[in-house]
C-alpha positions in Angstrom: -1.7 7.9 -26.3 -4.5 10.1 -25.1 -6.8 7.1 -24.9 -4.2 5.1 -22.9 -3.7 8.0 -20.5 -7.5 8.3 -19.9 -7.8 4.5 -19.5 -5.0 4.3 -16.9 -6.4 7.3 -15.0 -9.8 5.7 -14.9 -8.2 2.6 -13.4 -6.8 4.8 -10.6 -3.2 5.1 -11.7 -1.4 8.2 -10.5 -0.1 10.7 -13.0 3.5 9.9 -12.1 2.9 6.2 -12.8 1.3 6.9 -16.1 4.1 9.3 -17.1 6.7 6.6 -16.4 4.7 4.1 -18.4 4.5 6.5 -21.3 8.2 7.2 -21.1 9.0 3.5 -21.4 6.6 3.1 -24.3 8.0 6.2 -26.0 11.5 4.9 -25.7 10.6 1.6 -27.2 8.8 3.2 -30.2 11.7 5.6 -30.8 14.1 2.7 -30.9 11.8 0.9 -33.3 11.8 3.9 -35.6 15.6 4.2 -35.3 16.1 0.5 -36.2 13.6 1.0 -39.0 11.2 -1.6 -37.7 8.3 0.8 -38.1 8.1 3.8 -40.5 5.5 5.9 -38.6 6.7 9.1 -36.9 6.1 9.4 -33.2 4.3 12.6 -32.2 5.4 14.4 -29.1 3.9 12.7 -26.0 2.4 15.2 -23.5 3.0 14.2 -19.9 0.4 14.5 -17.3 0.8 17.2 -14.7 2.3 15.9 -11.4 1.2 18.1 -8.5 4.0 19.6 -6.5 6.7 18.1 -8.6 9.4 20.4 -10.0 12.2 18.6 -11.7 15.8 19.9 -11.7 18.8 18.1 -13.3 21.9 17.3 -11.4 25.3 18.5 -12.6 26.0 15.0 -14.0 22.7 15.0 -15.9 23.4 18.5 -17.3 26.8 17.3 -18.6 25.2 14.3 -20.2 22.5 16.4 -21.8 25.0 18.9 -23.2 27.2 16.1 -24.6 24.2 14.4 -26.2 23.1 17.7 -27.7 26.6 18.3 -29.1 26.4 14.9 -30.8 22.9 15.5 -32.3 22.6 16.1 -36.0 20.8 19.3 -35.5 23.5 22.0 -35.4 21.6 24.2 -33.1 20.6 21.6 -30.5 23.7 22.1 -28.4 23.4 25.9 -28.5 19.8 25.6 -27.3 20.7 23.4 -24.4 23.7 25.5 -23.4 21.5 28.6 -23.6 18.8 27.2 -21.4 21.1 25.8 -18.7 23.1 29.0 -18.5 20.2 31.5 -18.4 17.0 29.9 -17.2 15.2 31.6 -20.1 12.0 30.2 -21.5 11.9 28.1 -24.6 10.3 30.8 -26.7 12.5 33.5 -25.3 15.7 31.7 -26.3 14.6 31.1 -29.9 13.6 34.7 -30.3 17.0 36.2 -29.5 18.8 38.2 -32.1 22.6 38.9 -32.1 21.9 42.7 -32.2 20.0 42.3 -28.9 23.1 41.0 -27.1 25.4 43.5 -25.2 28.6 41.5 -25.0 30.3 44.1 -22.8 27.5 44.3 -20.2 26.6 40.6 -20.5 22.9 41.4 -21.1 20.3 40.3 -23.6 17.5 42.8 -24.4 14.2 40.9 -24.4 11.5 43.3 -25.8 8.6 40.9 -25.5 9.1 38.7 -22.4 6.2 37.0 -20.7 6.3 39.5 -17.8 7.2 42.5 -20.1 10.4 43.9 -21.5 13.5 43.0 -19.5 17.3 42.8 -19.6 18.4 39.2 -19.3 21.8 38.7 -17.6 24.1 36.0 -19.2 27.3 34.3 -18.0 30.6 35.3 -19.5 31.0 31.7 -20.8 27.7 31.9 -22.7 28.7 35.4 -24.1 31.9 33.9 -25.4 30.1 31.1 -27.1 27.6 33.5 -28.7 30.3 35.9 -29.8 32.1 33.0 -31.6 28.8 31.8 -33.1 28.0 35.3 -34.4 31.5 35.7 -36.0 30.8 32.6 -38.1 27.5 33.9 -39.4 26.8 35.8 -42.6 24.1 37.8 -40.8 25.8 39.0 -37.6 22.8 41.0 -36.5 20.3 38.3 -37.2 18.5 35.5 -35.3 20.7 33.3 -33.1 18.4 30.4 -34.1 17.6 30.9 -37.8 14.6 29.1 -39.4 15.0 25.8 -41.1 15.2 25.7 -44.9 11.9 26.2 -46.7 10.4 27.6 -43.5 8.3 30.8 -43.7 9.1 31.7 -40.1 11.6 34.3 -39.1 13.4 32.0 -36.7 13.1 28.5 -35.2 9.8 28.2 -33.5 10.4 25.0 -31.4 13.3 22.8 -30.5 11.2 20.0 -28.9 12.2 17.2 -31.3 15.9 17.9 -31.2 15.8 18.3 -27.4 13.9 15.1 -27.0 16.6 13.2 -29.0 19.3 14.7 -26.8 17.4 13.8 -23.6 16.9 10.2 -24.9 20.6 9.9 -25.8 21.6 11.2 -22.4 19.6 8.4 -20.8 17.1 10.8 -19.2 13.3 10.5 -19.2 11.9 12.2 -22.3 8.4 12.5 -20.7 9.6 14.3 -17.6 12.7 16.2 -19.0 11.2 18.9 -21.2 12.9 22.1 -22.4 11.3 23.9 -19.4 13.3 21.7 -17.0 16.4 23.6 -18.0 14.7 26.7 -16.6 13.8 24.9 -13.4 17.4 23.6 -13.1 18.9 27.1 -13.6 16.6 28.7 -11.0 17.1 25.8 -8.6 20.9 26.3 -8.8 20.5 30.0 -8.0 18.5 29.0 -4.9 21.1 26.5 -3.8 23.8 29.1 -4.2 22.0 31.3 -1.7 21.0 34.1 -4.2 18.2 36.3 -2.8 14.7 36.0 -4.2 14.6 39.5 -5.7 17.8 38.9 -7.6 16.5 35.5 -8.8 13.3 37.3 -10.0 15.4 39.7 -12.1 17.4 36.8 -13.7 14.4 34.5 -14.3 12.0 37.2 -15.4 9.2 36.0 -13.1 6.4 38.5 -12.8 6.1 38.1 -9.0 8.2 37.1 -6.1 5.6 34.6 -5.1 6.4 32.6 -8.3 10.1 32.5 -7.3 9.2 31.4 -3.8 7.9 28.1 -5.2 11.5 27.1 -5.7 12.8 28.2 -2.3 10.9 25.7 -0.2 12.4 22.8 -2.1 16.0 23.6 -1.2 16.3 25.2 2.3 20.0 24.4 2.9 20.9 28.0 2.3 18.3 29.0 5.0 20.0 26.7 7.5 23.3 28.2 6.7 22.0 31.7 6.9 20.4 31.2 10.4 23.8 30.1 11.7 25.1 33.6 11.1 23.1 34.9 14.1 24.0 32.0 16.3 26.0 32.8 19.5 27.2 30.7 22.4 24.5 30.3 25.0 25.8 29.5 28.5 24.0 26.8 30.4 22.0 27.9 33.4 23.3 26.4 36.6 20.7 24.8 38.8 20.4 26.4 42.2 18.9 23.8 44.4 18.4 26.0 47.5 16.7 28.7 45.5 14.4 26.2 43.9 13.5 24.7 47.3 12.7 28.1 48.7 10.6 29.0 45.7 8.7 25.7 46.0 8.2 26.1 49.7 6.8 29.7 49.3 4.5 28.7 46.5 0.8 29.1 47.2 -1.2 25.9 47.2 -3.4 25.3 44.2 
């Protein structure tokens, strides 16, 4: 795959074009594995960076992704997807959450080691309800929300890439472009569309600076158009006074 990407870039193909080609090839190979035409396992394909492109899922795509995750054989795939879309948290942050870090009354998750430092992550009432039910079914009700797989030496699940990729593929989305981080982009984009101020978005997203949040705001300026209308007022048209204009012109000094 790396040789293919290098070859296509040397021929002048743009990163977006190469990514779409890789997506098609990846889909074909996954189907070949599913149908047992080949036995080799497909490694995760890393997409090329597309400058200025920040992908966000539509509501319909989010629904399709959640439904595909529910149907996946990994019992934690749906929870990971629901978690990501409802919080905008990072991949590693989601998998590091423990039940004893969740305040179900205040709707907060204590994140002791976030990328920008310790923070309190707000969560929706719907997600809190799901997590409460999930906790009640566990033997360890203070433990990891995403426990490690059997025979794993890790304390909790380290990655959900493969399960997420299966769900993306099953939802009919592009597995090269739609990565777990896209759920974060989607959640933040929805906050921007809803007209939430940048400082509040920063507290929810955990971005270190407001400048990082502002990268999202220029993409969706509808809320700005709505906001400016709040200061609008009726402006009367100025009547043209022909006599005054003629006197003004007559009295004007020659150039």
